[in-house]
C-alpha positions as CSV (number, residue, x, y, z in Angstrom):
1,M,-14.8,4.5,-56.4
2,D,-11.6,6.5,-56.4
3,K,-13.1,9.1,-54.1
4,Q,-14.2,6.2,-51.8
5,A,-10.8,4.6,-51.8
6,A,-9.2,7.9,-51.0
7,T,-11.5,8.3,-48.0
8,I,-10.8,4.9,-46.7
9,W,-6.9,5.4,-47.0
10,T,-7.3,8.8,-45.2
11,I,-9.1,7.0,-42.3
12,V,-6.5,4.3,-42.2
13,I,-3.7,6.9,-42.1
14,I,-5.3,8.7,-39.4
15,V,-6.0,5.7,-37.3
16,L,-2.3,4.5,-37.7
17,T,-1.1,7.9,-36.8
18,L,-3.0,7.9,-33.5
19,I,-1.7,4.4,-32.7
20,V,1.9,5.6,-33.3
21,V,1.3,8.6,-31.2
22,G,-0.1,6.4,-28.4
23,I,2.8,4.0,-28.4
24,V,5.3,7.0,-28.3
25,A,3.3,8.5,-25.4
26,L,3.3,5.2,-23.5
27,V,7.1,4.6,-24.1
28,T,7.8,8.1,-23.0
29,A,5.7,7.7,-19.8
30,S,7.5,4.4,-19.0
31,K,11.1,5.7,-19.4
32,Q,13.4,4.6,-16.7
33,P,16.7,5.8,-15.2
34,T,19.8,3.9,-16.6
35,N,21.9,4.2,-13.4
36,G,19.6,5.5,-10.6
37,V,20.4,5.1,-7.0
38,L,17.7,5.3,-4.3
39,S,17.8,8.8,-2.8
40,L,15.8,8.1,0.3
41,P,16.4,4.9,2.4
42,V,13.4,2.9,3.6
43,Q,11.7,4.9,6.3
44,V,9.5,3.8,9.3
45,D,6.4,5.4,7.6
46,D,7.0,3.5,4.3
47,W,4.6,0.7,3.3
48,T,6.7,-2.5,3.7
49,I,5.9,-6.1,3.6
50,G,7.8,-9.5,3.8
51,G,10.9,-10.7,5.4
52,A,9.5,-10.5,8.8
53,N,11.1,-13.8,10.1
54,A,14.2,-14.0,7.8
55,T,17.7,-13.6,9.3
56,T,19.1,-12.0,6.1
57,T,16.8,-9.7,4.0
58,I,17.0,-8.0,0.8
59,S,15.1,-4.7,0.0
60,L,13.0,-4.1,-3.2
61,V,11.6,-0.6,-3.4
62,E,9.0,0.0,-6.1
63,Y,7.8,3.4,-7.3
64,S,4.4,2.6,-8.8
65,D,1.1,4.2,-10.0
66,F,-2.2,2.5,-9.3
67,Q,-3.7,3.6,-12.7
68,C,-0.5,2.4,-14.6
69,P,-1.2,-0.8,-16.6
70,A,2.4,-2.1,-16.4
71,C,2.2,-1.5,-12.6
72,A,-0.9,-3.7,-12.3
73,F,0.9,-6.3,-14.4
74,Y,3.9,-6.3,-12.1
75,A,1.7,-6.2,-8.9
76,D,0.9,-9.9,-9.7
77,W,4.5,-10.8,-9.7
78,T,5.5,-8.8,-6.6
79,R,2.7,-10.4,-4.6
80,K,4.0,-13.7,-5.6
81,L,7.6,-12.8,-4.9
82,I,6.8,-12.0,-1.3
83,L,5.4,-15.7,-1.0
84,D,8.2,-17.4,-2.9
85,I,11.2,-15.5,-1.3
86,P,10.9,-15.3,2.4
87,E,13.9,-13.0,2.6
88,L,12.4,-10.3,0.5
89,R,11.1,-7.0,1.9
90,L,9.0,-5.0,-0.6
91,T,8.5,-1.3,-0.1
92,Y,5.7,0.4,-2.0
93,R,6.1,4.1,-2.9
94,H,3.6,6.3,-4.8
95,F,4.7,7.9,-8.1
96,P,1.3,9.0,-9.7
97,L,1.7,10.1,-13.3
98,T,-0.9,12.8,-12.9
99,K,-0.3,14.2,-16.5
100,I,-1.6,11.1,-18.1
101,H,-3.6,9.4,-15.4
102,Q,-6.5,11.4,-14.1
103,N,-7.1,9.3,-11.0
104,A,-3.4,8.6,-10.1
105,D,-3.2,10.9,-7.2
106,L,-6.6,10.1,-5.8
107,S,-6.0,6.2,-5.9
108,A,-2.7,6.9,-4.1
109,R,-4.5,8.8,-1.5
110,A,-7.1,6.0,-1.3
111,A,-4.5,3.5,-0.5
112,E,-3.0,5.8,2.0
113,A,-6.4,6.4,3.7
114,A,-7.0,2.7,4.0
115,G,-3.5,2.3,5.4
116,K,-4.5,4.4,8.3
117,Q,-6.9,1.6,9.2
118,G,-4.4,-1.2,8.6
119,R,-5.7,-2.0,5.1
120,F,-3.1,-0.5,2.7
121,W,-2.1,-3.6,1.0
122,E,-5.7,-4.9,0.7
123,M,-6.7,-1.6,-0.8
124,S,-3.8,-1.8,-3.3
125,E,-4.8,-5.1,-4.5
126,L,-8.4,-4.0,-5.1
127,L,-7.2,-0.9,-6.9
128,F,-4.8,-3.0,-9.2
129,T,-7.3,-5.7,-9.8
130,N,-10.2,-3.3,-10.8
131,R,-8.2,-0.7,-12.5
132,D,-10.2,-0.7,-15.6
133,K,-13.4,0.0,-13.7
134,W,-12.1,3.3,-12.1
135,A,-9.2,4.5,-14.2
136,D,-11.3,7.0,-16.3
137,D,-14.2,7.5,-14.1
138,N,-15.0,11.0,-12.9
139,K,-16.6,9.6,-9.9
140,A,-13.7,7.4,-8.8
141,E,-13.9,8.6,-5.2
142,V,-17.3,7.1,-4.9
143,I,-15.9,3.6,-6.2
144,F,-13.0,4.0,-3.7
145,S,-15.5,4.5,-0.9
146,D,-17.2,1.3,-1.9
147,Y,-13.9,-0.4,-1.8
148,A,-13.3,0.9,1.7
149,Q,-16.8,-0.5,2.6
150,Q,-15.7,-3.8,1.3
151,L,-12.7,-3.8,3.5
152,Q,-14.9,-2.9,6.5
153,L,-13.3,0.5,7.1
154,D,-14.7,3.3,9.0
155,P,-16.3,5.4,6.2
156,A,-16.2,8.7,7.8
157,K,-12.4,8.3,8.7
158,F,-11.6,7.0,5.3
159,T,-13.1,10.1,3.6
160,E,-11.4,12.4,6.1
161,D,-7.9,10.7,5.6
162,L,-8.5,10.7,1.9
163,N,-8.6,14.4,1.8
164,S,-6.3,15.3,4.6
165,Q,-3.2,17.3,4.2
166,I,-1.1,14.6,5.9
167,T,-2.2,12.0,3.2
168,K,-1.5,14.5,0.3
169,N,2.1,15.2,1.8
170,K,2.8,11.5,2.1
171,V,2.1,11.1,-1.6
172,S,4.1,14.1,-2.4
173,Q,7.0,12.9,-0.4
174,D,7.2,9.5,-2.2
175,L,7.0,11.3,-5.6
176,E,9.7,13.8,-4.7
177,S,12.0,10.9,-3.4
178,G,11.3,9.1,-6.7
179,L,12.2,12.2,-8.8
180,R,15.5,12.6,-6.8
181,S,16.2,8.9,-7.5
182,G,15.9,9.5,-11.2
183,V,12.4,7.9,-11.7
184,T,10.7,9.0,-14.7
185,G,8.2,6.3,-15.2
186,T,6.4,3.4,-13.5
187,P,7.0,0.9,-12.4
188,S,10.7,1.5,-11.3
189,F,12.4,-0.9,-9.0
190,Y,15.5,-0.4,-6.7
191,L,17.1,-3.5,-5.3
192,N,19.2,-2.9,-2.3
193,G,19.1,0.8,-3.2
194,A,20.2,0.4,-6.9
195,F,18.0,0.7,-9.9
196,I,17.2,-2.5,-11.8
197,N,15.7,-2.8,-15.4
198,N,12.2,-4.3,-15.3
199,P,12.6,-8.0,-15.6
200,K,10.9,-9.5,-18.8
201,T,9.7,-12.7,-17.0
202,Y,8.7,-13.8,-13.4
203,E,11.7,-16.2,-13.5
204,D,14.2,-13.5,-14.3
205,F,12.8,-11.4,-11.4
206,V,13.3,-14.3,-9.1
207,R,16.9,-14.9,-10.4
208,I,17.8,-11.3,-10.0
209,I,16.7,-11.1,-6.5
210,E,18.3,-14.5,-5.6
211,D,21.6,-13.5,-7.1
212,A,21.6,-10.3,-5.0
213,L,20.7,-12.3,-1.9
214,A,23.5,-14.6,-2.5
215,A,25.9,-11.7,-3.0
216,S,24.8,-10.1,0.2
217,A,25.2,-13.3,2.1
218,S,28.8,-13.9,0.8
219,P,31.7,-12.8,3.1
220,A,33.7,-10.0,1.9
221,V,37.1,-10.9,0.3
């Protein structure tokens, strides 16, 4: 019985150790800058949505990874923010965490390839919504091709753009701008060029944006 108990305790200790290691890895991967400033202003080739008819706009730049669980969680909020705050302009930039997410770069290129045919945001939503289905799949490219078909994209052009150097360069450009801005994990948000801590609730997110909007609309003293 003592030997059996010892074996059970050994297994428990191993499991607990693995859990702790996993938590540490997740926290490390999600580290964020404390005083980051956006190094690269929003560009014409950035993926930006919202604020089209607003006289005053506020810019929210997000560095994100389609395979990141936290990014998928915040994607629900950013989609809602666009609808709830007409003045908000959201810019998505890629920050694939390739050391811990095997399909991060490929999924970023899939969104870019879809964007070449006017379906960046639709592909982004499919990637986030179905993240669990492709995240650890060694044949993720086949899955992404299926998504392209769902979006009625030209399959040959999608595959060509997915693997083109132009697409790879665009993802690398986003990643480099994030690194220069102090990004170390995802998602990382920059409101009007200044880093903000990830809001704990959707209501907090709305308040932060509305406060910044009110401040930008106030006349200078």
